[in-house]
N, C-alpha and C positions, 0 to 999 in steps of 0.2 A: 539428568545427564550433566556432567561437568566437563569443561574443556581443560586444556593444559594450564590455564591461568586461574583455575578454580572458580570460573564463572558458570553459574547454573544456566543451561540452555533449555528454555521451556517455551520458546516463541518461534512459530513458523509463519513466514509471510509467503503467500502464494500469488504469483502473477498469472492470471488466467488468460490474458491476451496482450498483444503489443499494439492493438488498435485503440483509437480514441476518437471521440466526436468533437474534441476541441484541439487547438494547436497552440498551446501556451508557449509564449516566447522563450521561456527558460527551459522548456522541455523538448520541444521539437523544432527543427528548422522549418522555415516558411514553405519550402518546396515539398515538405513531407519527408517520409522515411521509407526505406526498403522494408516491406513487411514480410513476416514469416509466411511460408506456404502452409496450406491447411494441414498437411501431414506432418509438419514440423511442430505444430502446437500440441501441447499436452492434452490428452483426452480427460474427460471427467473421471473415467475409471482409473487412469494413471494418477490423477491428483488425489482421488480418494484413497488409493492404495498407499501413496506417500504419507498422507495425513494419518491414516490408520496406523501405519508402522511408526510414525513419529510419536504419536500419542502413546503407543505401547512402550516406547523408549523414554518417555518422560515429558514430551511436549504437551502443554495444556492450554495454550493460547494460539489461535490461528486467525490471521487476517487475510482477506481476499483483496487483491489489488489488480492493477493493470499495467499499462494503458488505463482504459476506463472499463472496469469489470462489467458494468451494466450493458455494454454493447456485445458481450459474449452471448451468443444464442444459447438459451436454456439455462442461464445463470441461476435462476430460482431452483431448478432441479439439482444443480451442484450444491447449492446451499443446503438443501434438504438432505442430500447424501452425506455432507460433512456433519450436519447437525445430528445425524443418527449415530455418529461415532461416540461411544461412551468415553468419558474422561476429558472432554473439552469444556473448560470452564468459561472461556471467553472466545466467542466466534463473532468477528467483526468484519467490516468492509470499509475501504477507503474509496470514495467516489467524488467526481467533480459535481455531482448533484443535478446535472441537467436532466437526467431521466428518473430522478429519485421519486418524483411525485407519483408516477404510475407504478413504480416498483416497490414502494415502501411497504404497503400492506402484504403483497405476496412474499416479500423477503422476510417480514416478521412472521408470517404464518409458516414459512418454511423452516424457521429456527434461527435466523440471524438475530443477534442480540443487540448490536449497536452499529453506528456508522460514524466515520470521520468524513467531513465534507471539506473539500478544498475551496477556499474563498479568500481572495487577495485584496479585494476592494469592495466598497459599497456604492461606487460611482458607476452607473450603467455604461457610460461611454468608455470609461477607463477599463472596465471589465471586458467590454467588447474588444478593445484594443489588445489587452494582455492575452486574451484567449483566441484572438483572431476570429471573432465572429460570435462568441458566446452570448447568451441572453441571461443577464443577472436575475431577471424576474423568475425564470424557470428554476434557478438554484434556490432562491428564497422560498419558493413554493415547495420545493423538494425538502428543504430543511423543516418547514412547518409540518409537512406530511410525515416525516420521520418522527418528529416529536409526538404527533397526534397518535401514531400507532404504537409508540413505545420503543422505538429503536434508540434507546437512551442509555447513558448520556450521549447526546450529539456533541461531537468535538469538531472544532473548526481548525483546519490546517491553513495557516496564512503564511505565504512565502514573502520574505522581505529581502530587499536588496542589500541594505546596510544595517538597519536597526528597527526595532519594534516601535520606535518613536516616530517613524515615518507617517505621513498623513493618512495613507491608505490603511496602514496597520492600526492606527488609532481609531479609525472609523470602524474597522472590523471588531476591535476589542470592545468598543462601546456597544455595538450591535449585540455582541455576545452577552455582555452584562445585562442588557435590557431584555434579552430573550432566553436566559437560562442556559446559555451555551458555554462550553469550555473552549477557550481559544489558546492555540499553541502557535508560536512563531518559529518558522523554519528559515534559516538564512540560506540564500541561494548557494547551491553546491556545484562543484565541477568534478566529475569523476576522473577526467584525464590529468588534472593538475593536483588532485588530492585535496581540494579545498572543501572543508566541512567544519561544522561546529555543533555544539550541544543545542538541542531544541529548547527554546524558552517555553516552559510550561509542560515539558515532556522529558523523556529519557533518551531519545534518539541522539546519536552523535557522541555519547559518552562511552568511549571504548572500554574503560575500566569496568563498566557494569553492563556491557552488551550481553544480551540474553537470546539473540536471534540468529536464525539461519533463513535463507531465502530459496524458494523454488521459482525459476524463471518460466516464462511462457513456452520456452523451447525444451524444458525438462532438465535444466541444469540446477544443481544445488550449490548455492554460494554460501560460504561461511562468513563472508563480509562483503558489504556493498562496495567498499573502497579497496577491492583486491581482485586480481584476475583469476584467483583460484576458483575452480568449478568442478563438479562431479556429475556425470551424466547418469540419470536414474535408469535410462533405457539400456545402457551398457553394463552398469554395475548392479542394478537392482536397488530398490528403495532403501533397504536397511544398510547395505554396504555404503551407499552414497551418503546417507545421513551420518553414519559413524565416521566416515572419512572427513566430512565437512566439519564436524565438531572436533575431531582429533587434530585437524590442521587449521583451526580458526586462529588467525594471527592476533597478537597482543593488541595491535592498533591498526586502523586503516591506513592505506598509503595511496595508491592510485589504481584505477581500473581502466584499462585500454580496450577491453572487450565488449562491455555492456553499455547500455544507455538507460536512463531513468524510465523511459516509456516501456521497456520490456523486462526490467528488473522489479519495478514497483516502488522505487524510492525508499 
């Protein structure tokens, strides 16, 4: 599938929950957020239907995101359902890694191919502060478990405030080099003021080559992270919503006053 700017759209990111077991300072306010009601969150059957339809239309890369996808009850079953769809060449997940040690083998057995793990520092105290209570040791154990079972290549998503030369970022990069991990640096973004940039070591943020659409935890298809345009799969049906999202994908991101990173998936 190609959009109006001749970009081939082959990548679907699926946010399976707006819930998270961390409270990262750049993602959630300290007091927490208003969460979706249970009946508002897309079901596994709805997700699988969207994915199946998207693959039939040309999508071949799917990534599961959140919130934190591993807190969604039954997530391994969803991975298995998605892995059974013929035509997916890349089925991955972005996770904060806190629960990855216990889920790595079940996810691999279900058909997940690889993971991206969010990691912004190697200083335990700093990590605890950034995540408002997270345990760095759990994440490192999760990364090792992912490597051990073959959820590879394991990629590290490191959020930086200003530059990848920052002390925390340099620690993460060195850790990656020593442990066979691919590190990508993501500059802090702001949806409401339209602040974003190209991911260092990745392709995100490069509007001229954007190949993705997004399904939110509430069942909205977004043609662009930095846009308020959305199409409801429950009202329109999967195929019509997918076609509309691609047909109306903007040339470049601007601002998004409707969504937040925790329920769109970043």
